C-alpha positions in Angstrom: -5.3 26.5 -18.2 -4.2 22.7 -18.1 -2.4 21.9 -21.4 -3.4 18.6 -23.0 -1.5 15.7 -21.9 0.9 13.7 -24.0 -1.0 11.0 -25.9 -4.5 12.0 -25.5 -7.3 13.7 -27.5 -8.9 16.9 -26.5 -13.1 16.1 -27.0 -14.6 19.5 -25.4 -13.9 19.5 -21.5 -12.7 16.1 -21.7 -8.9 14.5 -22.4 -9.7 11.1 -23.9 -7.4 8.1 -23.4 -8.0 4.6 -24.4 -6.5 1.1 -23.7 -7.5 -2.3 -24.6 -6.3 -5.0 -21.8 -8.5 -7.6 -21.4 -11.9 -5.5 -21.6 -12.3 -2.2 -23.2 -11.4 0.5 -21.1 -11.9 4.5 -21.7 -10.7 7.0 -19.1 -12.1 10.3 -19.2 -10.2 13.4 -17.3 -13.0 15.8 -16.4 -11.8 19.1 -16.5 -13.9 21.7 -14.3 -15.6 24.8 -15.8 -13.2 26.4 -13.3 -9.7 26.6 -14.9 -8.1 27.6 -11.8 -7.7 24.0 -10.9 -4.4 22.5 -10.7 -3.2 19.4 -12.3 -3.3 17.3 -9.3 -6.9 18.4 -8.6 -7.9 17.2 -12.1 -6.2 13.6 -11.8 -8.4 12.7 -8.8 -11.5 13.7 -10.9 -10.4 11.2 -13.6 -13.4 8.9 -14.6 -12.6 5.7 -16.0 -15.0 3.2 -17.6 -14.0 -0.2 -18.2 -16.7 -2.2 -20.6 -17.7 -5.6 -20.3 -20.5 -7.6 -20.8 -19.1 -10.1 -17.9 -21.2 -9.8 -14.6 -19.2 -8.8 -11.9 -18.5 -11.1 -8.9 -17.8 -10.4 -5.3 -15.5 -12.2 -2.9 -17.3 -13.5 0.1 -17.6 -13.8 3.3 -17.3 -10.0 3.8 -15.2 -8.7 6.7 -15.8 -5.4 8.3 -13.7 -2.4 7.7 -11.6 -1.7 10.9 -11.3 2.3 11.7 -9.4 3.9 14.5 -11.6 4.4 17.7 -10.7 8.4 17.3 -11.9 8.1 13.8 -15.2 6.3 15.2 -16.0 9.2 17.2 -15.5 12.0 14.9 -17.9 10.0 12.7 -20.8 10.0 15.1 -20.1 13.7 15.8 -20.5 14.2 12.3 -23.4 12.1 11.9 -25.3 13.9 15.0 -24.7 17.0 13.1 -25.8 16.2 9.4 -28.7 14.1 10.8 -30.0 16.3 13.3 -33.3 16.0 11.8 -33.4 12.0 12.1 -33.9 11.9 8.3 -31.4 9.4 7.7 -30.8 5.8 8.3 -27.2 4.2 9.8 -27.7 1.3 7.6 -24.7 -1.1 6.6 -22.9 0.0 3.2 -20.3 -2.0 1.3 -16.9 -0.6 0.4 -14.8 -1.5 -2.1 -11.2 -2.5 -1.1 -9.7 -4.3 -4.2 -10.9 -4.4 -7.6 -9.9 -6.8 -10.5 -10.9 -5.6 -14.1 -9.2 -8.3 -16.5 -11.4 -11.1 -17.9 -14.0 -11.9 -15.1 -14.4 -8.6 -12.8 -14.3 -9.1 -9.5 -14.4 -6.8 -6.2 -13.0 -7.3 -2.7 -15.5 -5.8 -0.2 -15.7 -4.9 3.6 -18.5 -3.7 5.5 -18.8 0.0 6.8 -22.1 2.2 7.7 -23.6 5.4 6.3 -22.4 7.4 8.9 -18.7 6.7 7.7 -19.9 7.1 4.1 -21.0 10.6 4.9 -17.9 11.5 7.0 -15.7 10.8 4.4 -17.5 12.5 1.5 -17.1 15.8 3.8 -13.4 14.9 4.8 -11.0 14.2 2.4 -8.5 12.9 5.1 -10.7 10.4 6.3 -10.3 6.7 5.8 -12.1 6.2 2.3 -15.6 4.5 2.6 -15.3 3.5 -1.5 -18.9 2.8 -1.9 -20.0 0.1 -4.6 -23.1 0.8 -6.3 -25.3 -0.1 -9.3 -27.0 1.9 -11.9 -29.2 1.1 -14.9 -28.8 3.1 -18.2 -32.6 2.7 -19.2 -33.3 3.3 -22.8 -37.0 3.6 -24.4 -38.0 2.0 -27.7 -37.8 5.7 -28.9 -34.3 6.0 -28.0 -34.4 8.4 -25.0 -32.0 7.7 -21.9 -34.0 8.1 -18.5 -32.0 10.6 -16.0 -33.5 10.8 -12.5 -33.4 13.8 -10.1 -33.1 13.4 -6.7 -35.7 14.3 -4.2 -35.3 16.5 -1.0 -35.5 13.9 1.3 -32.7 12.3 -0.1 -28.9 12.8 0.6 -28.2 14.7 -2.7 -31.2 16.9 -3.6 -31.6 18.1 -7.2 -29.0 15.5 -8.1 -29.2 14.1 -11.8 -27.9 10.3 -12.1 -29.2 7.3 -13.3 -31.7 5.2 -11.5 -29.6 3.2 -9.0 -28.3 2.9 -5.4 -25.7 1.0 -3.6 -24.8 -2.8 -3.7 -26.1 -4.7 -0.6 -25.5 -8.0 1.0 -28.4 -10.4 0.6 -29.7 -12.3 3.5 -27.8 -15.4 2.8 -24.7 -13.3 2.7 -24.1 -13.0 -1.1 -23.7 -10.3 -3.1 -25.5 -9.8 -6.7 -25.2 -6.5 -8.7 -27.9 -7.6 -11.0 -30.4 -8.1 -8.0 -29.5 -4.8 -6.5 -30.2 -3.1 -9.8 -33.5 -4.7 -10.3 -34.6 -3.8 -6.7 -33.3 -0.1 -7.0 -35.1 0.2 -10.6 -38.5 -1.1 -9.0 -38.1 1.4 -6.0 -37.4 4.7 -8.0 -39.4 4.3 -10.5 -41.7 0.9 -10.9 -41.9 -2.6 -11.4 -43.3 -1.9 -15.0 -39.9 -0.6 -16.2 -38.5 -4.3 -15.3 -41.9 -5.7 -16.9 -41.3 -4.0 -20.1 -37.7 -5.0 -20.6 -36.4 -6.2 -24.1 -32.6 -6.7 -22.9 -30.9 -6.3 -19.6 -26.9 -6.8 -19.4 -23.9 -5.5 -17.7 -22.3 -2.7 -19.5 -19.4 -1.1 -18.0 -17.8 -0.6 -14.8 -16.8 3.1 -13.4 -14.1 3.5 -11.2 -12.2 7.1 -10.3 -14.3 10.5 -10.1 -14.6 13.0 -7.6 -15.0 10.4 -4.7 -13.5 7.4 -6.6 -16.8 5.2 -6.1 -17.0 2.1 -8.3 -20.0 2.1 -10.4 -21.5 -1.2 -11.9 -23.8 -0.4 -14.9 -26.4 -2.1 -16.7 -28.1 -1.6 -19.9 -31.7 -2.3 -19.9 -33.5 -1.5 -23.0 -37.4 -1.1 -22.9 -40.0 -1.9 -24.9 -41.9 1.0 -24.6 -41.6 4.9 -25.7 -40.7 7.8 -23.6 -44.0 8.8 -23.5 -45.3 5.9 -22.1 -42.3 5.4 -19.5 -43.3 9.2 -18.1 -46.8 7.8 -17.6 -45.5 4.8 -15.9 -43.1 6.9 -13.6 -46.4 9.3 -12.8 -48.5 6.1 -11.8 -45.3 4.9 -9.7 -45.4 8.1 -7.9 -49.3 8.0 -7.0 -48.6 4.5 -5.6 -46.0 5.9 -3.4 -48.3 8.6 -2.3 -51.4 6.6 -1.6 -49.1 4.3 1.0 -47.4 7.4 2.1 -44.1 6.8 1.4 -41.6 9.3 0.1 -40.1 9.0 -3.3 -36.2 8.7 -3.8 -36.8 10.9 -7.2 -39.1 13.8 -7.5 -38.9 13.7 -11.4 -37.2 11.8 -14.5 -35.9 13.2 -17.5 -36.0 11.5 -20.8 -33.4 12.6 -23.2 -33.2 11.9 -26.9 -29.9 9.8 -27.4 -28.6 12.3 -30.3 -25.3 14.2 -29.7 -27.3 17.6 -29.7 -29.6 16.7 -27.2 -27.3 15.2 -24.8 -25.0 18.3 -25.0 -27.8 20.5 -24.4 -28.8 18.7 -21.5 -25.6 18.1 -19.9 -24.6 21.9 -20.4 -28.3 23.0 -19.3 -27.8 21.0 -16.1 -23.9 20.9 -15.3 -24.3 22.0 -11.9 -26.5 18.9 -10.8 -25.0 16.2 -13.0 -23.4 13.0 -11.0 -19.6 12.9 -11.9 -20.0 9.9 -14.8 -23.1 11.4 -16.3 -21.7 13.6 -19.2 -18.8 11.8 -20.1 -20.6 8.5 -20.4 -23.5 10.0 -22.3 -21.4 12.4 -24.6 -18.5 9.9 -25.4 -20.6 6.3 -25.9 -23.6 7.3 -27.8 -22.7 4.6 -29.9 -22.7 2.3 -27.3 -26.3 2.9 -25.9 -28.0 3.2 -29.5 -29.5 0.1 -30.9 -27.9 -0.9 -33.9 
């Protein structure tokens, strides 16, 4: 079993380290339920949260990510295998190259594609495709947090995560995390969730984790209750079905923001949780509750 690193505080299955350099940073080392992992494996799964209410900027123009010809061939072979049924679209994705977290957060990015992203996820030795995504921590007026369950038609069926998706280039070549997050909210749960907004602001940036992707998180407080949110999502699914469109989320979970409810949910769905979900919810409850 891995021993407690010096200078850390044990919290269940996490080791906790905090620093303060420009913005508040929380570092969580996720310990697998399987105690046979070595320390190096654990380090690779470390999740870092950098708290700041300042909007993240992106350095533009955005150059392409250059890959060796041999790797291009391996990516295409992998793509033909995983996309044999044609359910995925090989669109442009933005890969994080460098990130600055002090004062005004900024990210240097390059363009790649979805085939490279899937290949790098399946092959640790591949050139990394460090995806940048946005996510909305949606909280109802009666203090329930919304977690989405991915549909079978997506690349991660059954996975539990916040509403969100990859950051994308706007038609004019600019990049806005806020605009991308609002787009994902509309697509995944419906426009009513933006129409019933009490507060929408940057919360934190996530680095590290199983694939070292970069997450830009926004806090969205609603003026409606959990029951109203469930009803709104049901209406959204019905509207998608009427247009013969596939939903990205098959269902939503609304968990009461209490220590007991959060820990029970995380324990009951441990195998489905995306890497950031449990450490963010269990260790930052005070950040999410409205005071």
